[in-house]
DRENMARLUM-68932 format. One record per residue: x, y, z of N, C-alpha, C, O, CB in turn. Coordinates in steps of 0.1 Angstrom, whole numbers, plus 2048, in hexadecimal, padded with zeros to 3 digits. Glycine has a CB too. Layout:
// residues N
REC  nX  nY  nZ caX caY caZ  cX  cY  cZ  oX  oY  oZ cbX cbY cbZ
REC   X   Y   Z   X   Y   Z   X   Y   Z   X   Y   Z   X   Y   Z
...
//
This chain:
// residues 147
REC  nX  nY  nZ caX caY caZ  cX  cY  cZ  oX  oY  oZ cbX cbY cbZ
REC 808 7F2 802 803 7FC 7FE 809 80E 800 812 810 808 7F6 7FA 802
REC 803 817 7F9 80B 824 7F9 806 82D 802 7FB 831 803 80C 82C 7EB
REC 813 831 80A 811 83F 813 808 847 812 80B 84E 809 81A 848 813
REC 7FE 84B 817 7F5 857 817 7FD 865 817 806 867 81F 7EC 856 823
REC 7F9 86B 810 805 877 814 7F6 87F 81F 7EA 881 81D 80E 884 801
REC 7FF 881 82B 7F8 886 834 7FA 898 83D 803 89E 843 7FC 87A 83C
REC 7ED 89C 83A 7ED 8AE 842 7E6 8AB 84C 7DB 8A6 84E 7E5 8BC 839
REC 7F2 8B3 857 7EB 8B5 863 7E6 8C6 867 7EB 8D0 863 7F6 8AF 86E
REC 7DC 8C5 86E 7D9 8D5 86D 7D6 8D7 87C 7D5 8CD 882 7CC 8DA 862
REC 7D3 8E2 882 7D1 8E4 88F 7DA 8E3 897 7D7 8E6 8A3 7C9 8DD 894
REC 7E4 8E1 895 7EF 8DD 8A1 7EE 8CC 8A2 7F7 8C8 8A9 7EB 8E6 8B2
REC 7E6 8C3 89F 7DD 8B7 8A2 7EB 8AF 8A4 7ED 8AA 8AF 7D1 8B1 896
REC 7F5 8AF 89B 800 8A4 8A0 809 8A7 8AB 80D 89E 8B2 80A 8A1 895
REC 80C 8B6 8AC 811 8B8 8BB 809 8B5 8C6 80F 8B3 8D0 815 8C5 8BD
REC 7FD 8B4 8C7 7F2 8B1 8D2 7F5 8A8 8D7 7F9 8A7 8E3 7E5 8AE 8CF
REC 7F2 89A 8CB 7F0 88F 8CB 7E6 889 8D2 7E6 87F 8D8 7F8 88A 8CE
REC 7DB 891 8D0 7D0 892 8D5 7C7 888 8D0 7C4 88B 8C5 7CC 89D 8D3
REC 7BF 87B 8D4 7B9 871 8D0 7AA 872 8CB 7A6 86E 8C0 7BC 86A 8D9
REC 7A1 877 8D6 795 873 8D5 791 885 8D1 794 890 8D6 78F 869 8E4
REC 789 880 8C6 788 88E 8BF 790 891 8B4 78D 89A 8AD 78B 898 8C9
REC 799 88A 8B0 7A7 88B 8A3 79D 888 899 796 87F 89C 7B7 87D 8A3
REC 79B 88E 88E 793 88E 884 79B 889 875 7A4 891 871 78D 89C 885
REC 798 880 86F 7A0 87A 867 798 87D 85B 78C 87C 85B 7A3 86E 86B
REC 79F 880 84D 796 885 840 79C 87D 839 7A8 87F 839 796 894 83B
REC 798 873 830 79E 868 827 79B 86C 818 78F 86A 816 796 859 82B
REC 7A1 872 80B 79C 874 805 7A6 86D 7F8 7B1 869 7FC 797 881 806
REC 7A4 86C 7EF 7AE 867 7E2 7A9 86E 7D5 7A0 876 7D2 7AC 854 7DE
REC 7B5 869 7CB 7B6 86E 7BD 7AF 865 7B6 7B2 85A 7B8 7C4 86E 7B7
REC 7A6 866 7AF 79F 85C 7A7 7AA 85A 799 7AC 850 793 78D 861 7A3
REC 7B0 867 795 7BB 862 788 7C9 85D 78A 7D0 859 781 7BE 86C 77F
REC 7CD 860 79C 7D9 858 79B 7D9 84F 7AA 7E3 849 7AE 7E7 863 799
REC 7CE 850 7AE 7CF 845 7B9 7D2 847 7C6 7CE 840 7D0 7D9 83C 7B5
REC 7D8 854 7C7 7E0 858 7D1 7D6 859 7DE 7CA 85B 7DC 7E8 865 7CC
REC 7DC 859 7ED 7D0 85B 7F5 7D6 868 7FC 7E2 86B 7FA 7CB 84E 800
REC 7CD 86F 803 7D0 87D 809 7C8 879 816 7BD 874 816 7C9 88D 801
REC 7D0 87C 820 7CB 87A 82C 7CC 885 838 7D7 887 83E 7D1 86F 830
REC 7C3 88C 83C 7C4 89A 843 7C0 899 84E 7B4 897 84D 7BE 8A6 83E
REC 7C5 899 85B 7C2 898 869 7C5 8A7 874 7D0 8AD 876 7CC 88B 86C
REC 7B8 8A9 87A 7B6 8B2 87D 7A8 8B5 889 7A1 8AC 88C 7B7 8B7 870
REC 7A7 8BD 88C 7A0 8C4 89B 78F 8C1 894 785 8BE 89A 7A5 8DC 89F
REC 790 8C2 887 782 8C4 87D 786 8BB 872 792 8B8 86E 77E 8D4 876
REC 779 8B5 86C 77B 8AF 85E 781 8BA 854 77E 8C6 857 76C 8A8 857
REC 78A 8B7 847 78B 8BF 83B 783 8BE 834 784 8B6 82B 793 8BF 834
REC 776 8C6 835 76C 8C8 82C 775 8CF 820 773 8C8 815 75F 8D2 833
REC 77C 8D7 81F 784 8DD 813 788 8CF 806 789 8CE 7FA 794 8E3 81C
REC 789 8C6 813 792 8B8 807 785 8B1 803 788 8AB 7F9 7A0 8A9 811
REC 779 8AF 806 76E 8A9 7FF 768 8B1 7F4 766 8BD 7F3 763 8A5 809
REC 766 8A5 7EB 762 8A9 7DD 753 8A4 7DD 74E 89D 7E5 76D 8A0 7D1
REC 74C 8AA 7D3 73D 8A8 7CD 73E 898 7CE 735 892 7D4 739 8B0 7BB
REC 747 88F 7C9 744 883 7CD 741 87C 7D8 73B 871 7D8 74A 87D 7C9
REC 745 883 7E4 743 87F 7F0 749 86D 7F4 744 864 7FC 733 882 7F1
REC 753 86E 7EE 75A 861 7EE 767 861 7FB 76F 858 7FE 761 85F 7DD
REC 764 86C 800 772 868 80B 76B 85E 81B 75F 85B 81B 779 87C 813
REC 771 85B 823 774 856 82F 773 85D 839 77F 861 83B 77E 850 82F
REC 76C 862 840 76F 86A 84D 76F 861 85C 767 859 861 762 875 84E
REC 77D 864 861 778 858 86E 77E 861 87B 785 86B 878 782 845 86C
REC 77C 85F 887 781 865 895 780 85A 89F 779 850 89F 778 874 899
REC 787 85F 8A8 78A 855 8B4 77F 85B 8BE 77F 867 8C0 79C 856 8BB
REC 776 854 8C3 76B 856 8CD 769 850 8DA 769 844 8D9 762 855 8C7
REC 766 854 8E5 765 84E 8F2 756 84E 8F6 754 854 901 76C 856 8FB
REC 74E 849 8F1 741 846 8F9 740 83F 903 73F 842 90F 738 840 8F2
REC 742 833 8FD 740 829 90D 750 822 907 74F 817 902 72B 81A 90F
REC 756 825 908 766 820 904 769 825 8F8 761 828 8EF 768 810 904
REC 779 826 8F6 77D 82C 8E9 77B 824 8E1 77E 818 8E2 788 830 8E7
REC 774 829 8D5 775 820 8C5 778 82D 8B9 777 839 8BB 763 816 8C0
REC 77B 826 8AE 77C 82D 8A7 770 82F 89A 76E 826 891 787 82A 8A6
REC 769 83B 899 761 83D 890 764 840 881 76B 849 87D 75A 845 895
REC 75D 837 879 75D 83F 86D 752 841 863 749 838 864 766 839 867
REC 74F 849 85B 743 84F 855 744 84C 846 74E 851 841 741 85E 859
REC 73C 846 840 73B 847 82D 72F 84B 82E 727 849 837 73D 83A 822
REC 72E 852 81F 722 852 818 71D 847 80E 723 847 803 723 85D 813
REC 715 83F 80F 711 83A 806 710 83D 7F8 716 83A 7EE 70A 838 80A
REC 702 847 7FD 6F9 84F 7F0 704 856 7E5 70F 85A 7E8 6ED 85D 7F9
REC 701 856 7DE 706 860 7D1 702 86A 7CF 6FA 86B 7C6 705 85C 7C5
REC 708 875 7D6 705 882 7D5 6FE 886 7C5 6F3 88D 7C3 713 889 7D7
REC 707 880 7BA 708 885 7AE 6FE 87E 7A2 6FB 882 797 717 884 7AB
REC 6F9 873 7A9 6F5 868 79F 6EB 85F 7A6 6F0 858 7AF 703 85F 798
REC 6DB 85D 7A4 6D6 857 7AB 6D8 848 7A7 6DE 846 79D 6CA 85C 7AB
REC 6D2 83C 7B0 6D4 82E 7AB 6E0 829 7AD 6E1 81D 7AD 6D1 82C 79E
REC 6ED 831 7AF 6FA 82B 7B1 6FE 824 7C0 709 81E 7C3 704 836 7AF
REC 6F4 827 7C8 6F9 823 7D6 6FD 815 7DD 704 813 7E7 6F1 827 7DC
REC 6F5 80C 7D4 6FD 7FA 7D4 70B 7FC 7CE 714 7F5 7D2 6F3 7EB 7C8
REC 70E 806 7C2 71A 802 7BD 724 80B 7C8 730 807 7CA 71C 806 7AD
REC 720 817 7CE 728 81D 7DC 72B 812 7E5 736 80D 7E5 71F 829 7E6
REC 724 80D 7EB 724 807 7F8 72C 7F8 7F3 731 7F0 7FB 713 806 800
REC 72B 7F6 7E4 736 7E9 7E4 743 7EF 7E2 74C 7E6 7E3 733 7DE 7D7
REC 749 7FC 7DF 754 800 7D8 759 804 7EC 763 800 7F1 752 80F 7C9
REC 751 809 7F0 756 80D 7FF 75B 801 806 766 800 80C 74B 815 808
REC 751 7F8 806 755 7ED 80E 765 7E5 808 76F 7E0 80E 747 7E2 80E
REC 763 7E5 7FF 772 7E1 7F8 77C 7EA 7FC 786 7E4 800 772 7E2 7E7
REC 77E 7F7 7FD 787 7FF 7FD 788 804 80E 792 80B 812 784 80A 7F2
REC 77E 800 815 77F 803 81F 78B 7FE 82A 78F 806 833 775 801 821
REC 78F 7EF 827 79B 7EA 82E 7A7 7F1 82B 7B0 7F1 834 79C 7DC 82C
REC 7A9 7F7 81C 7B4 801 818 7B2 80F 821 7BC 814 826 7B3 804 807
REC 7A9 812 821 7AA 821 826 7AE 81E 834 7B5 827 837 79D 82B 825
REC 7AC 815 83E 7AA 814 84A 7BC 815 848 7C4 81D 84B 79F 807 850
REC 7BD 809 842 7D2 80B 842 7D5 817 841 7DA 81D 84B 7DB 805 834
REC 7D3 81D 837 7D7 82C 835 7D6 836 83F 7E0 83D 842 7CF 832 82B
REC 7CC 837 845 7C7 83E 852 7D1 83B 85E 7D8 843 864 7B7 838 857
REC 7D2 82B 860 7DE 826 868 7ED 829 869 7F5 82B 872 7DE 81B 865
REC 7EF 82A 859 7FD 82D 854 7FD 837 854 807 83C 859 802 828 848
REC 7F4 842 84F 7F7 855 84F 7FA 858 85E 804 85F 861 7E6 861 84B
REC 7F2 852 867 7F4 857 875 7FA 84D 881 7F6 84C 88C 7E7 85B 879
REC 807 846 879 80C 83D 883 813 83F 88D 813 838 897 814 835 87E
REC 81A 84D 88C 821 852 899 815 856 8A7 818 858 8B3 829 861 893
REC 80A 855 8A2 800 856 8AF 7FD 848 8AF 7F3 848 8B7 7F1 861 8B0
REC 7FE 83F 8AC 7FC 82F 8AC 809 82A 8B4 808 821 8BD 7FD 827 899
REC 814 831 8B2 81E 82E 8B6 823 833 8C5 82A 82D 8CD 824 832 8AD
REC 81D 83C 8C5 81B 83F 8D5 810 83E 8DB 811 842 8E7 81D 84A 8D8
REC 802 838 8D7 7F9 832 8DF 7F7 823 8D6 7F0 822 8CC 7EB 83C 8E0
REC 7FE 819 8DA 7FD 80C 8D3 7EF 808 8D6 7EA 802 8CD 807 801 8D8
REC 7E7 80C 8E3 7D9 804 8E3 7D1 80B 8DD 7C6 80B 8E2 7D2 801 8EF
REC 7D3 813 8CF 7CB 818 8C9 7CC 80E 8BA 7C6 811 8B0 7CC 827 8C9
REC 7D3 804 8BB 7D3 7FC 8B0 7C9 7EF 8B5 7C8 7E4 8AE 7E3 7F8 8AD
REC 7C2 7F2 8C1 7B7 7E7 8C4 7AB 7EB 8C9 7A3 7E5 8D0 7BA 7DF 8CD
REC 7AA 7F8 8C2 79C 7FF 8CA 791 7FB 8BB 796 7FB 8B0 79E 816 8CE
REC 784 7F8 8BE 77C 7F2 8B5 77A 7FF 8A9 77C 80B 8AB 76E 7EE 8BD
REC 778 7FA 8A0 775 804 897 767 803 890 764 7F7 88C 781 806 88D
REC 75E 80B 88E 74F 809 88B 74E 813 87E 753 81E 87F 744 80C 898
REC 747 80F 873 747 816 869 737 819 868 730 810 86B 74E 80F 85C
REC 732 827 864 726 829 861 723 82B 852 728 834 84C 722 835 869
REC 71B 824 84C 718 826 83C 70A 82F 83D 700 82D 844 716 815 833
REC 70C 838 834 703 843 837 6FB 841 82C 700 841 820 708 851 839
REC 6EC 840 82F 6E6 840 822 6D7 844 824 6D2 843 82F 6E7 833 81B
REC 6D2 847 81B 6BE 850 81E 6B7 83F 81B 6AB 83C 81C 6B4 863 809
REC 6BF 836 819 6B6 828 814 6BC 820 81E 6C8 81E 81F 6B7 821 803
REC 6B1 81B 826 6B4 814 82F 6BA 806 830 6C0 800 839 6AA 813 834
REC 6B8 803 820 6BE 7F4 81F 6D0 7F4 81D 6D7 7EB 81A 6B6 7EC 811
REC 6D3 803 81F 6E5 805 81C 6EA 80A 829 6F5 809 82D 6EB 812 80F
REC 6E0 811 82F 6E7 818 83C 6EA 80B 845 6E3 802 848 6DC 823 845
REC 6F5 80E 848 6FC 808 854 705 809 85E 70E 811 85E 6FF 801 853
REC 703 801 868 70F 805 870 718 7FB 876 714 7F3 87F 70A 80D 87B
REC 725 7F9 872 72C 7EA 873 739 7EA 878 741 7F3 875 72E 7E3 865
REC 73C 7DF 881 747 7DD 884 751 7DA 87B 74D 7D6 870 747 7D4 88C
REC 75E 7DE 87D 76B 7DB 873 776 7D8 87C 781 7DD 87A 770 7E8 869
REC 774 7D2 886 780 7CE 88C 78A 7D8 893 785 7E2 898 786 7C7 883
REC 793 7D6 893 79D 7E5 898 7AB 7E6 88F 7AF 7DD 888 7A3 7E2 8AD
REC 7B2 7F2 890 7BA 7F5 88A 7C8 7E9 88A 7D1 7EC 882 7BB 801 88E
REC 7C9 7DF 892 7D0 7D5 891 7D1 7CF 882 7DB 7CD 87C 7CC 7CD 89A
REC 7C0 7CC 87F 7C0 7C6 873 7C6 7CB 868 7C9 7C3 85E 7B5 7C3 86F
REC 7C9 7D6 866 7C8 7E1 85D 7D9 7E7 85A 7DD 7ED 850 7BE 7ED 865
REC 7E1 7E4 866 7EE 7E6 864 7F7 7DC 858 7F4 7D1 854 7F4 7E5 873
REC 802 7E5 855 809 7DF 84A 80C 7D2 84A 80A 7CA 840 812 7E4 848
REC 812 7D0 85A 816 7C1 85F 80A 7B6 85A 80C 7AB 855 816 7C1 872
REC 803 7BA 85B 7F4 7AF 85D 7EA 7B2 853 7DE 7B1 856 7EB 7AF 86C
REC 7EF 7B7 848 7E8 7B9 83D 7E1 7A9 835 7E7 79E 832 7F3 7C1 834
REC 7D2 7AC 833 7CA 7A0 82E 7CB 7A2 81D 7C6 79A 815 7B9 7A1 834
//
């Protein structure tokens, strides 16, 4: 896997803040390159009209976990929800690897983060596509344990 291009905002790299740390993962359809922005807010300026980004954050509601949001509905063309759902599901393991690799210094400082559960919210206006699913932990998505 290629290293994502990483941008830190709001002094987040120095703060080593975990809860509330916001991850915005985007990509280039032309080159396939991944771009990870880490800050105290999502990088709305990096999100395109295609809405194919992956948004994530560490939360601590009833224990620490990593929450991911993806929009399954296609904002540009109706009837493509099933295709987007399939693509997101195929690409999410790589996206989680990129997030883990991109912010590896945080994971090195706090190795317990490799074991927090990952929950993905697949957002859709259609009930059959909307879902909230467990995706293991970052340990599954480290370079040494790629599947």
